C-alpha distance (Angstrom), angle and dihedral (degrees) to the residues before:
residue distance angle dihedral
S1 . . .
R2 3.80 . .
T3 3.76 89.6 .
A4 3.84 92.1 54.9
Q5 3.83 88.5 48.5
M6 3.78 90.2 53.1
F7 3.79 91.7 49.2
A8 3.86 88.7 50.1
T9 3.81 89.6 63.1
A10 3.87 91.6 64.3
G11 3.76 112.4 132.5
R12 3.78 96.1 13.5
S13 3.83 126.1 113.9
D14 3.83 88.2 -114.2
A15 3.82 93.9 47.8
A16 3.81 119.5 144.9
T17 3.80 114.9 -84.2
Q18 3.79 125.0 -130.3
R19 3.80 87.0 -104.2
D20 3.85 91.0 54.3
I21 3.81 91.1 49.8
E22 3.82 94.4 46.7
R23 3.81 91.2 47.9
A24 3.88 89.5 52.8
L25 3.82 100.8 38.1
G26 3.80 106.2 19.6
A27 3.76 125.1 -125.5
P28 3.81 115.8 -23.4
D29 3.84 119.4 -110.0
I30 3.82 89.6 -129.1
A31 3.82 126.6 21.5
R32 3.82 125.3 -176.6
Q33 3.82 130.8 176.6
E34 3.76 112.7 -144.3
G35 3.80 112.8 -174.8
A36 3.84 106.9 -72.1
G37 3.79 91.5 -7.4
A38 3.80 142.2 59.3
A39 3.81 137.3 -145.6
W40 3.77 122.6 -150.3
T41 3.78 125.9 -173.2
Y42 3.80 126.5 -160.3
R43 3.82 116.6 -165.9
L44 3.77 108.9 -153.8
E45 3.81 129.3 175.2
N46 3.79 97.0 -89.4
C47 3.79 102.7 3.5
A48 3.76 139.7 54.1
L49 3.77 115.8 -154.5
L50 3.80 122.9 -157.0
L51 3.81 112.6 -163.4
L52 3.79 118.3 -169.0
F53 3.85 120.1 -160.4
A54 3.80 131.0 -166.0
A55 3.80 129.9 -170.9
D56 3.80 116.3 -104.8
T57 3.80 125.2 -146.3
R58 3.82 90.1 -78.9
N59 3.79 90.9 49.0
E60 3.83 91.7 -109.2
M61 3.79 110.8 145.7
R62 3.81 107.7 -120.8
L63 3.78 132.0 -175.5
A64 3.82 108.2 -93.7
E65 3.84 102.6 168.8
V66 3.80 140.7 3.4
H67 3.84 122.8 -156.1
P68 3.81 122.6 -175.0
S69 3.77 120.9 -161.0
A70 3.81 138.3 173.1
R71 3.79 118.0 -94.7
R72 3.79 94.0 -144.2
A73 3.77 128.7 55.3
G74 3.75 112.7 -106.0
A75 3.83 93.5 17.1
A76 3.81 119.4 125.7
V77 3.78 114.9 -97.3
P78 3.84 106.2 -106.2
S79 3.78 120.1 -129.4
L80 3.77 120.8 -103.7
D81 3.83 88.4 -110.9
Q82 3.81 91.3 53.8
C83 3.87 90.3 49.6
A84 3.84 91.4 46.5
A85 3.83 91.3 51.6
E86 3.84 90.8 48.6
A87 3.80 91.9 46.8
A88 3.81 92.1 49.5
A89 3.82 92.2 47.1
R90 3.85 90.0 53.4
R91 3.83 89.1 63.6
S92 3.79 97.7 48.2
């Protein structure tokens, strides 16, 4: 999926920007600024996605890391692809 492809760019110089992510997934459920970085959380039905951003050399916030986790205690941690599909479906 396009969302999974965006997540795969994390940590690269051409990583998705905050604007790219918001256009694809909508506004995050939780957004925090942390110094020169940012953390966004999306709460989906079965998955929570933590997206970490860092400023590049032009001060553009780019995706640095993506961490999927289960929404319910004791549930199996979903794969990044599963979370990407769920995130993409939320916007359609």
